[in-house]
C-alpha positions in Angstrom: -41.1 -73.3 18.0 -39.4 -70.8 20.2 -36.5 -70.6 17.7 -38.9 -70.1 14.8 -40.6 -67.2 16.6 -37.3 -65.6 17.5 -36.2 -65.7 13.8 -39.5 -64.3 12.7 -39.2 -61.4 15.2 -35.7 -60.6 14.1 -36.7 -60.5 10.5 -39.7 -58.2 11.2 -37.4 -55.9 13.3 -34.9 -55.6 10.5 -37.6 -54.8 8.0 -39.1 -52.2 10.3 -35.8 -50.4 10.9 -34.8 -50.7 7.3 -38.0 -49.0 6.2 -37.6 -46.3 8.8 -34.0 -45.6 7.7 -35.1 -45.3 4.1 -37.9 -42.8 4.9 -35.4 -40.8 7.1 -32.9 -40.5 4.3 -35.5 -39.4 1.9 -37.1 -36.8 4.2 -33.9 -35.0 5.2 -31.6 -35.4 2.1 -33.7 -35.2 -1.0 -30.5 -35.2 -3.1 -27.3 -37.2 -2.7 -24.2 -35.2 -1.8 -22.7 -35.6 -5.3 -26.0 -34.4 -6.8 -26.1 -31.3 -4.6 -22.4 -30.6 -5.4 -23.0 -31.0 -9.1 -26.0 -28.6 -8.9 -23.9 -26.0 -7.0 -21.1 -26.2 -9.6 -23.7 -25.7 -12.4 -25.2 -22.6 -10.6 -21.8 -21.0 -10.2 -20.9 -21.7 -13.8 -24.2 -20.1 -14.9 -23.3 -17.1 -12.8 -19.8 -16.7 -14.2 -21.0 -17.0 -17.8 -24.0 -14.6 -17.2 -21.7 -11.6 -17.7 -21.4 -11.0 -21.5 -19.1 -8.0 -20.9 -17.0 -9.8 -18.3 -16.1 -9.4 -14.7 -13.7 -6.7 -13.4 -11.6 -8.2 -10.7 -9.4 -6.4 -8.0 -6.5 -8.4 -6.8 -4.1 -7.7 -3.9 -1.3 -10.3 -3.6 0.3 -11.0 -0.3 3.6 -9.2 -1.0 5.3 -6.8 -3.2 3.4 -3.6 -2.6 1.3 -4.6 -5.6 -2.4 -4.3 -6.7 -3.9 -5.1 -10.0 -7.2 -4.9 -12.0 -8.1 -7.8 -14.1 -10.9 -8.4 -16.7 -12.2 -12.0 -17.0 -14.7 -13.2 -19.6 -15.9 -16.7 -19.0 -17.7 -18.8 -21.6 -19.7 -22.1 -21.3 -16.9 -24.2 -22.8 -14.5 -23.6 -19.8 -12.5 -20.9 -21.6 -11.6 -17.5 -20.1 -10.2 -14.5 -21.8 -8.1 -12.3 -19.5 -6.7 -8.7 -19.6 -5.0 -6.9 -16.7 -3.1 -3.8 -15.8 0.3 -5.4 -15.0 1.8 -3.6 -17.9 0.9 -2.0 -21.3 1.1 -5.3 -23.1 -1.2 -7.1 -20.7 -3.8 -4.3 -21.2 -3.7 -4.4 -25.0 -3.2 -8.1 -25.5 -5.8 -10.5 -24.1 -4.9 -14.1 -23.5 -7.2 -17.2 -23.6 -6.8 -20.0 -21.1 -9.0 -22.6 -19.4 -10.8 -22.7 -16.2 -12.8 -25.3 -14.2 -15.1 -25.5 -11.2 -14.4 -28.2 -8.7 -15.9 -29.5 -5.5 -12.9 -29.5 -3.2 -13.1 -28.4 0.5 -15.4 -25.7 -0.9 -16.7 -24.9 -4.3 -13.5 -23.7 -6.1 -12.8 -21.8 -9.3 -9.5 -23.0 -10.8 -7.6 -21.2 -13.5 -5.9 -24.4 -14.6 -3.7 -23.2 -17.5 -1.1 -20.5 -17.5 -2.5 -16.9 -17.9 -1.7 -13.4 -16.7 -3.1 -14.4 -13.2 -0.3 -17.0 -12.9 2.4 -14.3 -13.4 1.7 -13.1 -9.9 2.2 -16.6 -8.5 5.2 -17.6 -10.7 8.0 -18.8 -8.4 10.6 -17.7 -11.0 11.7 -14.3 -9.7 12.8 -13.3 -13.2 9.3 -13.4 -14.5 7.7 -10.6 -12.4 10.2 -9.8 -9.8 8.5 -11.6 -7.0 10.1 -13.6 -4.2 12.1 -16.6 -5.5 10.0 -19.8 -5.0 6.9 -17.8 -4.0 6.2 -15.1 -6.5 3.9 -12.4 -5.0 2.1 -14.9 -2.7 -0.8 -15.0 -5.0 -3.3 -17.7 -5.9 -4.9 -19.2 -9.0 -7.4 -21.4 -7.2 -10.2 -19.6 -5.4 -13.0 -20.6 -3.0 -16.4 -19.0 -3.5 -17.1 -17.1 -0.2 -20.2 -15.2 -1.1 -22.4 -13.5 -3.7 -24.2 -10.2 -3.4 -28.0 -10.1 -3.3 -28.3 -8.9 -6.9 -25.5 -11.3 -8.0 -23.3 -8.5 -9.4 -20.4 -9.1 -7.0 -18.6 -12.4 -6.2 -16.4 -12.6 -3.1 -13.6 -15.2 -3.3 -10.5 -16.2 -1.3 -7.3 -17.9 -2.5 -7.2 -21.6 -1.6 -3.5 -21.6 -0.9 -2.4 -18.1 0.2 -5.8 -16.7 1.2 -5.5 -13.8 -1.3 -8.9 -12.0 -1.5 -10.4 -11.7 -5.0 -13.5 -9.7 -5.8 -15.3 -10.0 -9.1 -17.6 -7.2 -10.1 -19.9 -7.7 -13.1 -19.5 -5.3 -16.0 -23.0 -4.0 -16.7 -24.6 -1.8 -19.4 -23.9 1.2 -17.0 -20.1 0.8 -17.0 -19.6 -1.2 -20.1 -18.3 1.8 -22.0 -15.7 2.6 -19.4 -14.4 -1.0 -19.4 -14.4 -1.2 -23.2 -12.5 2.1 -23.3 -10.0 0.6 -20.9 -9.4 -3.0 -22.0 -11.2 -3.5 -25.3 -11.5 -0.4 -27.4 -8.5 0.1 -29.8 -6.8 -2.9 -28.2 -6.7 -1.2 -24.8 -4.4 1.5 -26.1 -6.3 4.2 -24.3 -6.0 2.6 -20.9 -2.3 1.8 -21.5 -1.8 5.5 -22.3 -3.8 6.5 -19.2 -1.6 4.2 -17.1 1.5 5.9 -18.4 0.1 9.4 -17.9 -1.1 8.6 -14.3 2.2 6.9 -13.4 4.2 9.9 -14.7 2.0 12.3 -12.9 2.2 10.4 -9.5 6.0 10.3 -9.9 6.4 14.0 -10.8 6.5 15.5 -7.3 6.8 14.5 -3.6 3.3 15.6 -2.8 0.1 16.0 -4.8 -2.6 18.2 -3.2 -6.3 18.2 -3.8 -8.4 21.2 -2.5 -11.4 20.0 -0.5 -14.9 21.5 -0.2 -13.8 23.2 3.1 -11.0 24.9 1.2 -8.4 22.7 3.0 -6.1 20.3 1.2 -5.7 16.6 1.4 -2.2 15.6 0.2 -1.1 12.2 -1.1 2.3 10.7 -1.7 3.1 8.1 -4.3 5.2 5.5 -2.4 6.2 3.5 -5.5 4.7 0.3 -6.7 1.0 0.4 -6.1 1.0 2.3 -2.8 -0.3 5.8 -2.0 -0.3 7.6 1.4 -3.0 10.2 2.1 -2.7 12.7 4.9 -4.3 15.9 6.1 -4.1 18.1 9.2 -6.9 17.8 11.8 -8.4 21.2 12.4 -8.9 20.7 16.1 -5.7 18.9 17.2 -3.4 20.1 14.5 -2.1 16.6 14.2 -1.7 14.8 10.9 -4.2 12.1 10.0 -2.7 9.6 7.6 -3.8 6.5 5.7 -2.0 4.3 3.3 -3.7 2.0 0.7 -2.9 0.1 -2.5 -4.4 1.0 -5.8 -4.9 -0.5 -9.2 -5.7 1.1 -12.6 -9.2 1.3 -14.1 -10.5 2.7 -17.3 -11.2 6.0 -15.6 -8.4 6.4 -13.2 -7.3 4.4 -10.1 -9.2 2.2 -7.6 -8.2 1.8 -3.9 -8.2 -1.4 -1.9 -9.4 0.5 1.2 -11.9 3.4 1.4 -10.1 6.7 1.9 -11.7 9.0 4.4 -11.5 12.8 4.8 -13.8 14.0 7.5 -17.3 13.0 6.3 -16.2 12.3 2.7 -15.2 8.7 1.7 -14.1 7.4 -1.7 -12.5 4.3 -3.3 -11.8 5.8 -6.7 -10.0 8.8 -8.1 -10.9 9.9 -11.6 -8.3 11.1 -14.1 -9.1 14.5 -15.5 -9.4 13.7 -19.2 -10.2 17.4 -20.0 -6.7 18.5 -19.1 -4.8 15.2 -18.9 -3.3 16.5 -15.6 -4.6 15.7 -12.2 -7.4 13.8 -10.4 -10.8 14.6 -9.0 -13.1 12.4 -6.9 -16.7 12.1 -8.3 -16.6 15.8 -9.2 -16.3 16.8 -5.5 -12.7 18.2 -5.6 -10.9 20.6 -7.8 -8.1 19.2 -10.1 -5.1 18.0 -8.1 -1.8 19.8 -8.4 1.7 18.5 -7.9 3.8 20.2 -5.3 7.0 19.8 -3.3 5.2 20.7 -0.1 1.8 20.2 1.4 -0.1 22.9 3.3 1.1 21.8 6.7 4.6 22.1 8.3 7.4 19.5 8.1 7.3 19.2 11.9 3.9 17.5 11.7 5.4 14.8 9.5 8.5 14.1 11.7 7.6 11.2 13.8 4.4 10.5 11.9 4.9 10.0 8.2 8.7 9.9 8.5 10.3 7.7 11.1 13.5 9.8 11.1 15.5 12.5 9.4 19.1 11.4 8.7 22.4 12.2 7.2 24.4 9.3 5.9 28.0 9.8 4.8 28.2 13.2 3.3 25.5 15.8 2.6 22.5 14.9 0.4 22.8 18.3 -1.2 25.9 20.5 -0.9 24.5 23.6 -2.5 25.0 26.9 -0.5 21.3 27.2 0.2 21.1 23.7 1.5 24.1 23.5 3.8 25.8 26.5 5.4 29.6 26.8 5.5 29.3 26.9 9.3 27.7 23.4 9.4 30.2 22.1 6.9 33.0 23.3 9.2 31.3 21.6 12.2 30.8 18.4 10.3 34.5 18.4 9.2 35.5 18.9 12.8 33.4 15.9 13.8 35.1 13.8 11.2 38.6 15.0 12.1 38.0 14.2 15.8 36.8 10.7 15.0 39.6 10.0 12.6 42.2 11.1 15.2 41.0 8.2 17.4 40.7 5.7 14.5 36.9 6.0 14.1 34.9 6.6 10.8 31.7 8.5 10.7 28.6 6.4 9.9 25.4 8.5 10.3 23.5 11.1 12.3 19.7 10.5 12.6 17.1 12.7 14.3 14.2 10.6 15.7 11.0 12.4 16.8 8.4 11.3 19.3 5.3 13.5 18.9 3.5 11.9 21.9 6.5 12.6 24.3 7.6 15.9 22.6 11.1 14.5 22.4 13.8 14.3 19.8 16.7 11.8 20.0 19.9 12.3 18.1 21.4 9.0 17.1 25.0 9.0 16.2 26.9 6.0 14.6 30.5 5.3 13.7 32.8 2.3 13.0 36.3 1.3 14.1 38.2 -1.7 12.7 34.9 -3.3 11.4 33.0 -2.8 14.7 30.0 -0.5 15.0 29.5 2.0 17.8 26.7 4.4 18.5 25.4 6.9 21.0 22.2 8.8 21.7 21.3 12.3 23.0 17.6 13.0 24.0 16.0 16.4 24.1 12.5 17.6 24.9 11.1 20.3 22.6 8.4 22.9 22.4 6.9 24.1 19.1 5.8 27.5 18.0 2.1 28.0 17.1 2.8 27.8 13.4 4.5 24.4 14.0 7.8 25.4 12.3 10.1 26.6 15.1 11.6 24.3 17.8 13.1 25.1 21.1 15.1 22.1 22.5 16.2 21.3 26.0 18.7 18.6 27.0 17.3 15.5 28.9 19.8 12.7 28.8 22.4 10.7 26.9 23.4 7.0 26.9 26.9 5.7 27.7 27.8 5.7 24.0 26.8 9.3 23.8 29.0 10.2 26.7 32.0 8.5 24.9 31.3 10.3 21.6 30.7 13.8 23.1 34.3 14.7 22.4 33.4 14.8 18.7 29.7 15.8 18.8 29.9 18.7 21.2 30.1 21.5 18.5 26.9 20.3 16.9 25.0 19.5 20.2 25.4 23.0 21.5 22.7 24.1 19.1 20.2 21.8 20.8 21.2 22.0 24.5 21.0 25.6 25.7 17.2 25.7 25.9 17.2 29.1 24.2 18.3 28.4 20.6 15.4 28.4 18.2 15.6 26.2 15.1 13.1 25.9 12.3 12.3 22.7 10.5 11.0 23.1 7.0 10.9 21.6 3.6 13.8 22.0 1.2 13.3 21.3 -2.5 16.5 19.8 -3.9 17.1 19.8 -7.6 19.3 16.7 -7.3 17.4 14.8 -4.5 13.8 16.0 -4.4 12.2 16.9 -1.1 14.5 17.2 2.0 14.1 18.5 5.5 16.1 21.5 6.6 17.1 22.6 10.1 17.9 26.3 10.4 19.0 28.4 13.4 17.1 31.7 13.9 19.8 32.8 16.4 22.7 32.0 14.1 21.7 32.6 10.4 24.9 31.0 9.3 23.9 27.6 10.7 21.6 25.4 8.5 21.7 21.9 7.0 19.5 19.4 5.2 18.5 15.9 6.1 16.8 13.0 4.3 13.3 12.1 5.5 12.8 8.4 6.0 
């Protein structure tokens, strides 16, 4: 009897807990995990295909000084049409490939057949010039990280390399711009704009835009997809600089980072279609103009924008207005002194520290395959206009002591504490923008250096 009662109690207990478990599962998880996952995939697919004009995407791979604008048009049959600004042909010729949505670690968009996007990740360095075996450290599988409240922007991250990808829905408001860029006339207008903009950016060392306060913000095209902006702070006189990557759009160029000038901030520069020369920013600025110099002195860039000014081998420009005969004689004397002891000249570099008000002359040479160097450090003061230096000797290292026998004729222009030397821009017909030291006490002493 006791055994029968025990069995009956056990059965009732199992039924009770079984019923409780079933109610618990139902109350907390109304859908099975695979059902929730399937619904999420469906929602994201509906979102991607809800843009009949497509999604404009801004891509910044992990290497290669590269940025690019893509246009994706997703349809309900898992096909995607792609254009991008990697070159004229990728603008004018769309390609169709497949995509899929998968429930991996996170909901993932996979571009699963080869397209323009895969060019950036191609490990063959002959395809796009990326790193062999790695490409540009780009992705073609992306996690969904977030969606804006009005569902017009999707934030994504590469599943392998972590590359950020932002998709912005093309709407009725900007449809015409995108069509003009990628669709209209087979994208020829955007391809032409890309050519014009690239030619313009490459046409001068500096490009200046006049601001509302009548000051200039200058920008430098660093090659690839990189631009460096700089302007002079009114209060401190120091240079404020910012670099960012850019990609092409139907109207001009778009920046990865917001560019700031005082209380003005912008992420796009608009090409002036009226003249086909120069940029403006939302109508705020006048047309930009190419120039070989900004409106602030070279001294403000030495040690900020440029790490060093250097002379490697001979002179970067030998014209009479670039290098004086007096300097050529001094440089020949340095070479002759070195050669007499079996040395060969390597380089002279002038390294500036704005924070310490110091300049260090770095001198290098070789002998029988071995490298030798020495340094000479000077403090300096600057004139109010920022163009004229007065140097004063501080120290030299053991290598500098050894090499003084050759360097003395040059060093005397920096060691007396009374010599005044200007540092200014020099526009070279053969080299572009150079820096030029010139003695005010000895008009026959001047020479040019390469900013780096």
